[in-house]
Every structure is written in structure tokens, then in C-alpha cells.
C-alpha positions as CSV (number, residue, x, y, z in Angstrom):
1,M,116.8,80.9,68.5
2,A,115.1,83.8,70.1
3,T,115.1,84.1,73.6
4,I,111.7,83.9,75.2
5,T,112.3,83.9,78.7
6,K,115.5,83.5,80.7
7,T,114.9,79.7,81.0
8,R,113.0,78.9,77.5
9,T,114.0,79.7,74.2
10,F,111.6,79.7,71.0
11,S,112.5,78.1,68.0
12,I,110.5,79.0,64.7
13,P,110.9,75.7,63.0
14,D,109.9,73.8,66.3
15,F,106.9,76.0,66.8
16,C,105.9,75.9,63.1
17,K,106.4,72.0,63.2
18,R,104.5,71.7,66.5
19,Y,101.5,73.9,65.1
20,R,101.7,72.9,61.3
21,L,102.3,76.3,60.1
22,V,105.0,77.6,57.6
23,R,107.3,80.6,58.1
24,G,105.0,82.8,56.1
25,D,102.2,82.4,58.8
26,I,104.8,83.6,61.3
27,T,105.4,86.7,58.9
28,R,101.8,87.5,58.5
29,M,100.7,87.0,62.1
30,T,104.0,89.2,63.4
31,Q,103.6,91.8,60.6
32,Y,107.4,91.5,60.3
33,S,109.1,90.9,57.0
34,P,110.2,87.3,55.9
35,R,113.7,88.6,55.7
36,A,113.4,89.5,59.7
37,V,111.8,86.1,60.2
38,A,114.6,84.4,58.4
39,K,117.1,86.1,60.6
40,W,115.5,84.9,63.8
41,V,115.3,81.4,62.4
42,A,119.2,82.0,61.6
43,G,119.7,82.6,65.4
44,D,119.5,86.6,65.3
45,K,117.7,88.1,68.4
46,P,114.5,89.8,67.7
47,S,113.8,93.1,68.7
48,A,112.1,93.6,71.9
49,A,108.9,94.4,70.3
50,A,109.2,91.3,68.3
51,E,110.3,89.1,71.2
52,K,107.1,90.5,73.1
53,Q,105.0,89.6,70.1
54,L,106.6,86.1,69.7
55,K,106.0,85.4,73.7
56,E,102.3,86.4,72.9
57,L,101.9,84.2,70.0
58,V,103.7,81.2,72.0
59,R,100.9,82.0,74.8
60,L,97.9,82.2,72.3
61,F,99.0,78.9,70.7
62,D,99.6,77.0,74.0
63,A,96.1,77.9,75.0
64,L,94.6,76.8,71.7
65,S,96.3,73.4,72.0
66,E,94.3,73.5,75.3
67,V,91.0,73.4,73.5
68,M,91.9,71.4,70.4
69,E,94.5,68.8,68.9
70,T,98.2,70.6,68.8
71,T,98.3,69.5,65.3
72,Y,95.1,70.8,64.1
73,V,95.9,74.5,65.2
74,G,97.6,75.2,61.8
75,E,94.7,74.0,59.7
76,W,92.0,75.7,62.1
77,L,94.0,79.1,61.8
78,K,93.5,79.0,58.1
79,A,89.8,77.9,57.8
80,A,87.1,80.5,57.4
81,N,85.3,80.5,60.7
82,P,81.6,81.9,61.3
83,A,82.7,82.7,64.8
84,F,84.9,85.5,63.2
85,D,82.3,86.7,60.6
86,N,83.9,84.2,58.1
87,S,87.4,85.4,58.5
88,T,90.0,83.0,59.5
89,P,91.7,83.3,62.8
90,L,94.9,84.0,60.9
91,Q,93.1,87.1,59.2
92,V,91.8,88.0,63.1
93,I,95.5,88.1,64.2
94,E,96.9,89.9,61.3
95,R,94.4,92.7,62.0
96,G,95.4,92.7,65.6
97,E,92.4,91.1,66.9
98,A,93.5,88.2,68.6
99,D,91.5,89.5,71.6
100,R,88.7,87.8,69.7
101,I,90.4,84.6,69.9
102,W,91.1,84.6,73.5
103,H,87.5,85.5,74.0
104,M,86.5,82.3,72.0
105,I,89.1,80.1,74.1
106,Y,87.5,81.4,77.4
107,R,84.0,80.6,76.2
108,L,85.1,77.2,75.2
109,Q,86.9,76.6,78.3
110,T,83.9,77.6,80.4
111,G,81.4,76.0,78.4
112,E,79.6,79.1,77.1
113,P,78.0,78.9,73.5
114,V,80.6,80.2,71.0
């Protein structure tokens, strides 16, 4: 488990189960190797940079679960989306454009058209 805060720990298997993801999705979103992710699953502490990235993923996915069913997030992540020029949200995250997803969440929460 990777420590995310002093009081909260992050478990990749639990995160994947909650959002219906596979470990490969984590490697794609973080740009870390499958081997690195496997080490985190085994209990190795990620680097400070990786831990920061994992915290941001948790924050993003928590926000997504406020605008859609938690169990639907994984499916949504892998579906082409016209709001992202028919890229999947996973591809958007891979390209380092998670701010586009944050903007979409904001618009959904405030009732602005997406």
C-alpha cells in the first residue's frame, strides 16, 4: 500500500475494484511501468512524484464519483467521448490533460452545458 496521507492509505487493488479498473489502467494514467505498479501493489512505497500523481488520481476519481455512479467510472473512462474530441477520458489523462476532465466535472456540477 502506498501512503497517500498520514491518516489514509491507498490500495491499488481496492481502487481498481471500486472504479472497475485493471492494473494496466493505472500504468497508463500514471505513465509508470507495469513493474513499478506491481511493486506498489506488493507494498513498496512509490516515489514522492508517483505518490503525488496517485493522490491526484484519487482526487479526480472521487470527483467523478460525485457526478456518476462509482461503478460506472471505469466504463466511462474507456469510452470515446465527444466532449474530448472522441478521445477516451483515459487517453485524455494519458496525454496529461486531466484539466479537461476537471473542467467537465465543474460544468456538470454547476449545470453548465458540457
